[in-house]
C-alpha positions in Angstrom: 96.8 114.4 125.0 100.5 114.8 124.2 100.8 117.5 126.8 99.2 115.3 129.4 101.6 112.4 128.6 104.6 114.8 128.8 103.4 116.1 132.2 103.1 112.5 133.6 106.6 111.7 132.4 108.0 114.8 134.0 106.3 114.0 137.3 107.6 110.4 137.2 111.1 111.7 136.5 111.0 114.0 139.5 109.7 111.2 141.7 112.5 108.9 140.7 115.1 111.5 141.5 113.5 112.3 144.9 116.2 113.2 147.5 116.8 110.9 150.4 115.4 113.3 153.0 112.0 113.3 151.2 111.7 109.7 152.2 112.8 110.3 155.8 111.1 112.4 158.4 114.0 112.3 160.9 117.2 114.4 160.7 120.2 115.3 162.9 119.9 118.7 164.6 123.6 119.4 164.3 126.1 117.9 161.9 129.8 118.6 161.5 131.6 117.3 158.4 135.3 117.7 157.8 137.7 116.0 155.3 140.0 113.5 156.9 143.5 113.9 155.6 145.3 112.1 158.4 144.3 108.6 157.5 144.2 105.9 160.1 141.6 103.2 160.9 138.0 104.0 160.1 135.7 103.9 163.2 132.0 104.0 163.7 131.0 104.8 167.3 127.9 106.1 169.0 129.8 107.9 171.7 126.7 108.9 173.8 122.9 108.5 173.3 121.8 110.9 170.6 125.3 111.4 169.2 127.0 109.7 166.3 130.7 109.8 165.6 132.0 108.6 162.2 135.8 108.9 161.8 137.6 108.5 158.5 134.4 107.3 156.8 133.8 107.3 153.1 130.5 108.5 151.5 130.0 104.9 150.2 130.1 103.6 153.8 127.5 106.2 154.8 125.2 105.0 152.0 125.7 101.4 153.1 124.7 102.3 156.6 121.9 104.6 155.6 120.1 101.9 153.5 121.4 98.7 155.2 123.1 97.5 152.0 126.5 96.3 150.7 128.7 98.5 148.5 128.0 96.3 145.5 124.4 97.3 145.8 125.3 100.9 145.0 125.1 101.6 141.2 126.3 104.5 139.2 128.4 106.2 141.9 131.5 108.3 141.2 134.8 106.8 142.2 135.5 109.5 144.9 132.8 108.3 147.2 134.9 105.1 147.9 138.2 106.9 148.3 137.6 110.3 149.9 137.2 110.2 153.7 135.4 112.5 156.2 135.1 112.9 160.0 131.4 113.3 160.9 129.9 114.3 164.3 126.1 114.4 164.4 123.7 115.1 167.2 120.0 114.1 167.1 118.8 116.4 169.9 117.3 113.4 171.7 118.4 110.9 174.3 117.8 107.7 172.4 120.7 105.3 171.6 121.3 105.1 167.9 121.1 101.5 166.7 122.0 100.3 163.2 118.3 100.4 162.2 117.0 103.5 163.8 119.9 105.7 162.6 119.1 104.9 158.9 116.6 107.7 158.4 119.0 110.2 160.1 121.8 109.2 157.7 119.5 109.3 154.7 118.6 112.9 155.6 122.3 113.8 156.2 123.2 112.4 152.7 120.5 114.4 151.1 121.1 117.7 152.9 124.9 117.7 153.0 126.0 115.6 150.0 123.0 116.4 147.7 122.2 112.7 147.3 119.5 111.9 144.8 118.8 108.3 144.0 116.2 105.7 143.0 115.8 102.0 143.7 115.8 99.3 141.1 115.8 95.5 141.2 118.6 93.9 139.1 119.8 90.4 138.6 123.2 90.2 140.1 125.8 87.5 140.4 126.3 86.2 143.9 126.7 83.1 146.0 124.4 80.7 147.9 125.9 79.5 151.2 125.0 75.8 151.7 126.1 72.9 153.9 128.5 70.5 152.2 127.4 66.9 151.5 129.5 65.7 154.5 127.6 68.0 156.9 128.4 71.2 158.8 131.4 71.3 161.1 130.0 74.1 163.2 129.8 73.4 166.9 126.9 75.0 168.8 127.9 77.5 171.6 127.1 76.1 175.1 129.0 78.8 177.1 128.0 82.1 178.5 130.4 84.3 176.6 129.3 87.5 174.9 128.4 87.6 171.2 131.3 88.6 168.9 132.1 88.1 165.2 135.2 90.0 163.9 137.6 89.7 161.0 141.2 90.5 161.7 144.5 90.2 159.8 146.3 91.8 156.9 146.7 91.2 153.1 148.3 87.8 153.5 145.9 86.2 156.0 142.4 86.9 157.3 140.9 85.4 160.5 137.2 85.4 161.5 136.7 84.6 165.2 133.2 83.9 166.3 131.7 83.6 169.8 127.9 82.9 169.8 128.0 83.7 166.1 125.1 83.1 163.7 124.8 82.4 160.0 123.0 85.7 159.0 126.0 87.6 160.4 128.4 85.2 158.6 126.6 85.9 155.4 127.0 89.6 155.8 130.8 89.2 156.4 131.1 86.9 153.3 129.2 89.4 151.2 131.7 92.1 152.2 134.7 89.9 151.7 133.7 88.5 148.3 132.1 91.8 147.1 129.0 89.9 146.0 125.6 89.1 147.4 125.6 86.0 149.6 122.3 84.3 150.6 121.8 81.9 153.5 120.6 78.5 152.3 122.1 76.4 155.1 119.1 75.9 157.2 121.3 76.5 160.3 119.7 78.8 163.0 121.9 78.3 166.1 124.8 80.2 167.7 128.3 78.9 167.0 131.9 79.3 168.2 134.4 78.9 165.4 137.5 80.3 163.8 137.9 80.7 160.0 141.3 81.3 158.5 142.0 82.0 154.8 144.5 83.6 152.4 143.7 85.8 149.4 143.8 83.1 146.7 144.6 79.5 145.8 148.3 80.4 145.2 149.0 81.4 148.8 150.0 78.1 150.4 152.2 79.8 152.9 149.4 81.8 154.5 146.4 79.5 154.1 143.7 78.3 151.7 141.3 80.5 149.7 138.1 81.5 151.4 136.1 79.0 149.3 138.4 76.1 150.4 138.6 77.3 154.0 134.8 77.3 154.3 134.6 73.7 153.2 137.5 72.4 155.1 137.0 74.3 158.4 133.3 74.9 158.6 131.7 72.3 156.3 130.0 75.1 154.3 130.2 75.9 150.6 129.7 79.0 148.4 127.8 78.1 145.2 127.7 80.7 142.3 124.2 81.9 141.6 122.2 84.9 140.2 119.3 86.4 142.0 117.1 89.6 141.7 118.5 92.1 144.1 117.4 95.6 145.1 120.0 98.3 144.4 120.4 102.0 145.0 121.1 103.9 141.8 122.9 107.2 142.4 121.5 110.0 140.3 123.5 112.8 142.0 125.9 113.1 144.8 128.3 116.1 145.6 131.2 116.6 147.9 130.0 118.3 151.1 131.0 121.8 152.1 133.0 122.1 155.3 131.5 123.4 158.5 
């Protein structure tokens, strides 16, 4: 009986450490990975159908893209995956355009095969924020024009600016999650497309560059971040290695 129990435990352990590619049936045909020592701005560009170019990318950003998560949902990772950067060129061998969603299994396979990624998923209660409308109501004005969709954050350490054309709340929540480093959920009930500009400084003591993000949301958009805790799925890193160069 003891041997049976030990065998079951061993099987469970192997399953929990299953590499990413075992959960994905799609993989790039050709992958080039080289350390980036020149710095510069990180870019993420599908240059042609079936080809993905990731320049100056961290392994942490690869994991985020591969699983559609934020960096705070990655648990147990070594520090180097957020600091070391790589240039990656990958080809699928097909002619399909790689969208954010359909490239995920390819990136999961790449992480398993070239970075030795092994992981398991857990649900943990994490601190975060609920985005709600203030008691005075939303200040967002629905888009009525014909401009193309765009939501982008620009600026430096002293001031951040989010410009939105035909923007939506789900995308705003993603941006707020990245900026705050915590899970943000949408509890606004707003489902339209909006044009707006949000400007904020890094904290309450930066009167010269603007209000904090929390204050700016209330004053400029009529929205508020409320502290909360919610069960959240996370990726727990069991193993990850630096890749060998091509």
